[in-house]
C-alpha positions as CSV (number, residue, x, y, z in Angstrom):
1,M,11.0,21.7,9.5
2,G,12.1,19.4,6.2
3,N,10.8,16.2,5.7
4,I,12.8,13.0,4.8
5,R,12.3,12.3,1.0
6,F,13.2,8.6,0.4
7,D,14.4,7.8,-3.3
8,F,14.0,4.1,-4.2
9,Q,13.4,4.8,-7.8
10,G,14.7,1.2,-9.6
11,C,14.7,-0.7,-6.3
12,S,12.4,-4.1,-6.1
13,V,10.8,-4.6,-2.9
14,V,8.8,-7.5,-1.2
15,I,6.3,-7.0,1.6
16,T,4.3,-9.7,3.3
17,G,1.3,-8.9,5.2
18,G,0.7,-5.7,2.8
19,A,-3.1,-5.9,2.2
20,S,-3.6,-3.9,5.6
21,G,-2.0,-2.0,8.8
22,I,1.5,-1.6,8.9
23,G,2.1,-3.5,5.3
24,Q,0.2,-1.4,3.6
25,A,1.6,1.7,4.6
26,A,4.9,0.5,3.9
27,A,3.7,-0.5,0.5
28,L,2.4,2.7,-0.4
29,E,5.6,4.5,0.9
30,F,7.9,2.6,-1.1
31,A,6.0,3.0,-4.0
32,K,5.5,6.8,-3.5
33,A,9.5,7.1,-3.5
34,G,9.4,5.0,-6.9
35,A,9.8,1.4,-5.7
36,D,8.3,-1.8,-7.7
37,V,6.8,-3.4,-4.6
38,A,5.2,-7.0,-4.5
39,V,2.8,-7.4,-1.8
40,L,2.4,-10.7,-0.2
41,D,-0.7,-11.5,2.0
42,R,-3.1,-14.3,2.5
43,D,-5.7,-12.1,2.2
44,T,-6.5,-9.8,-1.3
45,A,-4.6,-7.1,-1.7
46,E,-7.1,-5.0,-3.7
47,E,-7.4,-1.9,-1.2
48,T,-3.4,-1.6,-1.1
49,L,-3.3,-1.7,-5.2
50,E,-6.1,1.0,-5.2
51,K,-4.6,3.4,-2.8
52,A,-1.2,2.7,-5.0
53,A,-2.5,3.7,-8.4
54,G,-1.1,6.7,-9.8
55,L,2.2,6.6,-7.4
56,P,5.6,6.7,-9.4
57,G,6.3,2.9,-8.4
58,R,4.2,-0.3,-9.2
59,V,2.6,-2.0,-6.9
60,Q,1.5,-6.0,-7.3
61,G,-0.4,-8.2,-5.0
62,Y,0.5,-12.1,-4.7
63,R,-1.5,-14.6,-2.2
64,A,0.4,-16.9,0.4
65,D,-0.3,-17.7,3.8
66,V,3.0,-17.7,5.5
67,S,2.3,-20.2,7.9
68,K,2.4,-22.5,4.7
69,G,5.9,-23.1,3.1
70,A,4.4,-24.2,-0.1
71,E,2.6,-21.0,-0.6
72,V,5.6,-19.0,0.1
73,E,7.6,-20.6,-2.3
74,R,5.5,-20.5,-5.0
75,A,4.6,-16.7,-4.5
76,A,8.4,-16.4,-4.1
77,A,9.1,-17.6,-7.4
78,Q,6.3,-15.4,-9.4
79,I,8.1,-12.6,-7.6
80,L,11.6,-13.9,-8.1
81,E,10.5,-14.2,-12.0
82,A,8.7,-10.8,-12.0
83,F,11.6,-8.7,-10.6
84,Q,14.1,-10.9,-12.6
85,N,15.7,-12.1,-9.3
86,K,16.5,-8.7,-8.0
87,V,14.9,-8.2,-4.7
88,D,16.5,-5.3,-2.7
89,I,14.3,-5.0,0.2
90,L,12.2,-7.7,2.2
91,F,9.8,-6.6,4.9
92,C,8.6,-9.3,7.0
93,N,5.6,-7.6,8.6
94,A,3.1,-10.6,8.5
95,G,1.9,-11.4,11.8
96,V,-1.2,-12.1,14.1
97,G,-2.4,-11.6,17.5
98,Q,-3.4,-14.0,20.0
99,A,-7.0,-15.0,19.9
100,V,-9.2,-13.2,22.5
101,E,-10.6,-16.3,24.0
102,T,-6.9,-17.4,25.1
103,R,-5.7,-14.2,26.5
104,G,-5.7,-13.6,30.4
105,S,-3.3,-15.8,31.8
106,C,0.0,-17.9,30.9
107,E,-2.2,-21.2,31.6
108,M,-4.9,-20.3,29.3
109,A,-3.6,-20.7,25.5
110,P,-3.7,-24.2,24.8
111,D,-1.0,-26.0,22.6
112,E,-2.7,-25.3,19.2
113,E,-2.6,-21.6,19.9
114,W,1.1,-22.0,20.8
115,L,1.8,-23.3,17.7
116,R,-0.6,-21.3,15.7
117,L,1.1,-18.0,16.5
118,Y,4.6,-19.5,16.6
119,D,4.1,-20.9,13.0
120,I,2.9,-17.3,11.6
121,N,4.7,-14.8,13.6
122,T,8.3,-16.6,13.9
123,V,8.4,-19.5,11.3
124,G,6.6,-17.3,8.7
125,V,9.4,-14.5,9.0
126,I,11.9,-17.7,8.7
127,R,9.7,-18.9,5.7
128,T,10.2,-15.9,4.1
129,T,13.6,-15.0,4.2
130,R,14.7,-18.5,3.5
131,A,12.6,-17.7,0.0
132,F,14.6,-14.2,-0.9
133,L,17.8,-14.8,0.5
134,P,19.5,-16.6,-2.0
135,A,18.5,-13.9,-4.7
136,M,20.3,-11.3,-2.4
137,K,23.7,-13.2,-1.6
138,A,23.9,-13.9,-5.6
139,R,23.8,-9.9,-5.6
140,K,25.7,-9.4,-2.2
141,F,23.0,-7.0,-1.5
142,G,20.1,-6.5,0.6
143,K,17.6,-4.6,3.2
144,I,15.8,-6.9,5.4
145,V,13.3,-5.6,8.1
146,M,11.5,-7.8,10.0
147,T,8.6,-6.5,12.5
148,A,8.2,-7.8,15.8
149,S,7.1,-5.9,18.8
150,T,7.6,-3.9,21.7
151,A,5.6,-6.8,23.5
152,A,8.6,-8.6,23.0
153,Y,10.1,-6.3,26.0
154,R,7.1,-5.7,28.0
155,P,6.2,-9.3,29.5
156,D,2.2,-9.6,29.8
157,P,0.5,-12.6,31.0
158,V,-2.7,-11.4,28.9
159,K,-0.7,-12.2,25.6
160,P,2.5,-14.3,26.4
161,V,1.9,-16.5,23.1
162,Y,2.1,-13.0,21.2
163,C,5.1,-11.6,23.5
164,V,6.8,-15.1,22.9
165,T,6.6,-15.2,19.3
166,K,7.9,-11.6,18.9
167,L,10.9,-12.1,20.9
168,A,11.9,-15.1,18.9
169,V,11.6,-12.8,15.8
170,I,14.1,-10.5,17.2
171,Q,16.5,-13.3,17.8
172,Y,16.4,-14.6,14.6
173,A,17.0,-11.4,13.2
174,L,20.3,-10.8,15.1
175,C,21.5,-14.3,14.4
176,L,20.7,-13.8,10.5
177,A,22.4,-9.9,10.8
178,K,25.9,-11.7,11.7
179,E,25.3,-14.3,9.2
180,M,24.4,-11.9,6.1
181,G,27.2,-9.5,7.0
182,P,29.9,-10.5,4.3
183,Y,26.9,-10.9,1.9
184,G,26.5,-7.2,2.2
185,I,22.6,-7.6,3.6
186,N,21.8,-5.4,6.7
187,V,19.1,-6.8,8.9
188,N,17.4,-5.0,11.4
189,V,14.0,-5.2,13.5
190,L,11.2,-2.7,13.5
191,N,9.2,-3.0,17.1
192,P,5.8,-0.8,16.8
193,S,3.7,-0.4,20.2
194,L,0.1,0.9,20.4
195,V,-0.7,1.1,16.5
196,Y,-4.3,1.2,15.6
197,T,-4.0,-1.9,13.1
198,P,-6.4,-4.3,12.5
199,I,-4.7,-6.2,15.1
200,Y,-5.6,-4.3,17.5
201,S,-9.1,-3.4,16.4
202,K,-10.4,-6.6,16.3
203,G,-8.4,-8.2,18.4
204,T,-6.4,-6.7,21.4
205,A,-9.0,-3.9,22.0
206,L,-11.5,-6.3,22.7
207,A,-10.0,-8.3,24.9
208,L,-8.7,-5.9,26.9
209,K,-12.2,-4.3,27.8
210,Q,-13.5,-7.9,28.4
211,L,-10.5,-8.3,30.8
212,Y,-10.2,-4.7,32.5
213,P,-13.6,-3.2,32.3
214,D,-13.3,-0.8,35.2
215,Q,-10.4,0.7,33.3
216,F,-11.9,0.7,29.8
217,Q,-15.7,0.7,30.6
218,D,-16.0,4.4,28.9
219,C,-14.6,3.4,25.7
220,S,-16.7,2.7,23.4
221,T,-14.0,1.8,20.5
222,G,-10.9,0.2,19.9
223,E,-9.6,3.1,19.1
224,E,-10.2,4.9,22.1
225,I,-9.0,1.8,24.4
226,L,-5.9,2.6,22.6
227,Q,-5.6,6.1,23.2
228,R,-6.6,5.1,26.9
229,M,-3.3,3.0,27.0
230,S,-1.0,5.8,25.0
231,E,-2.1,8.3,27.9
232,S,-0.7,5.9,30.5
233,R,2.8,4.6,28.7
234,S,3.7,6.9,26.1
235,V,6.0,9.8,26.7
236,F,3.8,11.9,24.0
237,R,0.9,10.5,25.1
238,R,-0.4,9.4,21.6
239,T,-0.6,6.1,19.7
240,Q,1.2,5.7,16.5
241,T,0.2,5.3,13.0
242,P,1.2,2.9,10.5
243,E,2.6,5.5,8.4
244,D,5.2,6.1,11.6
245,C,6.0,2.6,11.2
246,A,6.4,2.3,7.2
247,C,8.8,5.4,7.4
248,A,11.0,3.9,10.1
249,A,11.3,0.8,8.0
250,A,12.1,3.0,4.7
251,F,15.1,4.7,6.7
252,L,16.0,1.2,7.6
253,C,16.4,0.3,3.9
254,A,17.8,3.7,2.7
255,E,21.3,3.9,1.6
256,E,22.0,6.6,4.5
257,A,21.4,3.5,6.8
258,K,24.1,1.2,5.5
259,E,25.8,1.1,8.5
260,I,22.7,-0.3,10.4
261,T,22.3,-3.7,11.1
262,G,21.3,-6.1,14.0
263,Q,19.6,-3.2,15.6
264,I,16.1,-3.1,17.1
265,L,14.2,0.3,16.6
266,N,11.6,1.0,18.6
267,V,8.6,3.3,17.0
268,D,6.6,3.4,20.4
269,S,6.5,7.2,21.4
270,G,9.3,6.4,24.3
271,N,6.8,3.3,25.4
272,V,9.9,1.2,25.9
273,M,13.3,2.7,26.9
274,K,16.5,0.5,27.3
275,V,19.9,1.5,28.0
């Protein structure tokens, strides 16, 4: 079988949360296809930049916490200057999981946790799009992809805060897609599911083992816990990789997908199916 070969030569791409996981994989995928990529993350993106060395596209790192408006605006100004106000693709991928100690019940999470996740997972996306939309609207062109989660469609009292914030991202994306149509800007949502990223390895997997010891007592790593979940939920009985999600994001930004907007793409091995 042939493989999809993306061509983003001459494109300028901005990716939030690109220091690791899905964001890092996306930065490498776009750079491999020739794009110049700005990685915006609250953590250093040194690993991403090292992995991108030698790829056709250039990758640069910028520090900003998406929960802080001033930092987003400052980083956006630096990126827009570097790209000469030309941003073709914006991948709003930054997000965090619910703190382990607040999981297990809808009653457990205090106000602070609701506000923390909402500020990062939802308002962080809004802040980021708001910073780059003027440049896209001026050119009447742009591709925006937002990372939500299949958790938005799977109510889970173990992590209700996370579920709610990701559902909010979807609704915002659909509202924005309608508004941006006249400007030639596509807005879509990427819904990962059981992907082994730092959110799972450092949070979700640990929480699941604590909450369901009988189900995961013989699992010694987060990867094993995720695979156990995949065996019961996924059609293919396998987890997804950051690269799977990166390729899906790239497809949504390709010229071949120009008629796709206001859509939610689940990358989940059939975990969630909707009519």
